[in-house]
C-alpha positions, 0 to 999 in steps of 0.5 A: 262248313264255310270257312269263318274267315270268308264272309267276315273278310267281306264286310271287315275294313283292313286295319291299314286303311283305319290307320290311315284315315285316323292319322288324317284326321288327326293332322288335318287342320281346316285353312285359316286366313293368310297373313299380311306381309310385307315385300321389299322390291328391291330386297337391297336398294342402290341409294337414289333409286326407287323403292317399294315395300309391297303389302301381302295378303291384304284382308278383302274390301279393307277401309284403309292404310296407314304407314309409319315410321319405325316399328310400331304404329305411332302418330307421330311418325305417320308417313302418309293414310289412304281411305278406300272407299273415297280414294283419299290420302292424308299426309303425315308429320314425317312426310318427305314429298317422296312417298306414294300410297297405293290402293292395294296398301303398297308404299312407295318412296322415290330417290331413296337415300341412305337416311331412309334406312330402317324400319316400316311398319303398315295399318291396315284397317278391316271392314269390320273395324278390326286391324291388321299390323305388319312391319317391313325394312328397308336397306339402302346402301351408296353406289361406290365411287371409284376408290382412290389408293393413297399412300402415307409414303410417296418416295420410300427408300429401298430397304429402309421404309415401310408404306401403307397402302389405303383404298379410298374413304371408309364407308359400311357394309364395304369388302375391298380386295388388292392386286398387284401386277395384275395379280392376287396378293401372293402370300409374303411376310412383307405383305400385310391387310388390315382387318377390314383389308382396306389397309395394305402394309408392305414393309421394307419396299424393294424396286421390285414393289413398285406395282402397280396395285388396284383396290377393288371396294364392293357392296351389296349393291355395286362394285368399284375399282381404283385405277392403277397405283405405282410406288416410286421407290427410291434406290441408289443407283450403281456407279458407272465406268467411262470408256474411252476409244484413245485418251492421248489425241493430236489436234485436229485429228479423231474422232474420239468416242467416250461411251458410258457403261452402267448395269441399271435399267431405266436411268437417264445419262447426263456428262460433265467437264472440268465438274461442269455440266458439258455444253456441247460444242458443234464438234461433239454429238451424242447418241439417242440415250446419251451413253455414248460420246463422240468428239470430232475433230478433236481440239486442244480446248478438249483437254481435260476430264470427262465424267457420265452421270446416271440419275433415276428419280432424285437419284444419281452416281457419278463415274470416276474422271477419265482425263483427255490430252489432247496434242498439239504444236506450238506455232507463233500464231499460238500465243494469240491463243493466251488467254487474257489473264496470261497476257496480262500477267506478262505485261505486269512482269515486264513493267515491274522488270522496268520499273526494277531495272531503272530504280537500281539504275538510280541507286548506283548514280546517286550513290556515286555522285555523292563519293565525289562530294566527300572527298574535298580539294585534291592534294597536290603532289611534289611533282606538281609542287617541283614543276609548277612552283615557279610558274605559280609564283610568277603568275601570283605576283604579277596578279597581285600587282595588277589588282592592287593586291587582291585575288581574283575575287577582288577580296584581299589576300589573309594574311598568315598569321604564321608570316613574319612581318618584312624588315622595317616595318 
């Protein structure tokens, strides 16, 4: 007796094959017509470039195409329409002269601008008068120009001022990056970026924050970096010191070397003599960096206070005065070295002395003359009266007789009231 399973196995379809067939019948569907799509080439377009809106899966033998601006078919927003049978193009109300519709339904826009950004809708009319509608989008980005870093403070003071650096003008869809000293920004509590990273704030600037700084602007179609920007941080210049090879020297000897010492780097040196800018004489020379002043030979005119000053970008500091003494021997010829003011003073003093002596002599002379006039006729002494009484009487009698009783002036002598009259009169 045959096994019942033998013949049955020849006529029986394995259950696994049946299950596979059922699965295929369940999930298989007949192919359908591909849907109309719009592709933008390039997908991200730079301003000034040409862009294609490609129509894919267009039905066979269409009657025509019509492109509209916006997300729906609106004759008021018609760019252009195209009839396939006669290759005729009709421009719409929003046609700008830069658009072209091709026989396959593709739209070309030349020299695009940011105003061209937005949706575009294609209407396809089939040969059975049925229509298909699809919308594509155009994205236009500006080509970024070289950004310029702008600072809110051109000369910040060290440890006092806060500086805000801004990268170029603000544009949409743009990201920013910063570098300092050709490296990415370090982690520091004194550095802070704005939310859009376009601005960088430096708090309490120091001389180490001078930079240079570089910022980069980036959008989907272009990248541009700024030129390096350096901060001009103002900081106090340390006070220099002044040294001399010799502070006391004899005239016509030398040399005397004055050296300005400073710990600052990148500073300039200038010299002062008696509080004024030093005017170099032929006997004076400066080193290439102005830090050393050499005087050779030395003259008495070089006597005085010398100072050096270190300065940098508006900051300066001056050393303490250093006095140079020049010894010299006085000679007759040295009188010619007197200044004009000294000579004038000597002349004025001499004239004043002469005038004072003359005035004093005149005063003594006048006083003597006045004193003699106030004494009157000198009184006769007894000796005068005794020794010359007879002679004077004889002379007087002779004179009276000769002159008829008149004196030498021709006048009669006055009679004394006390003299008694002669007898007989």
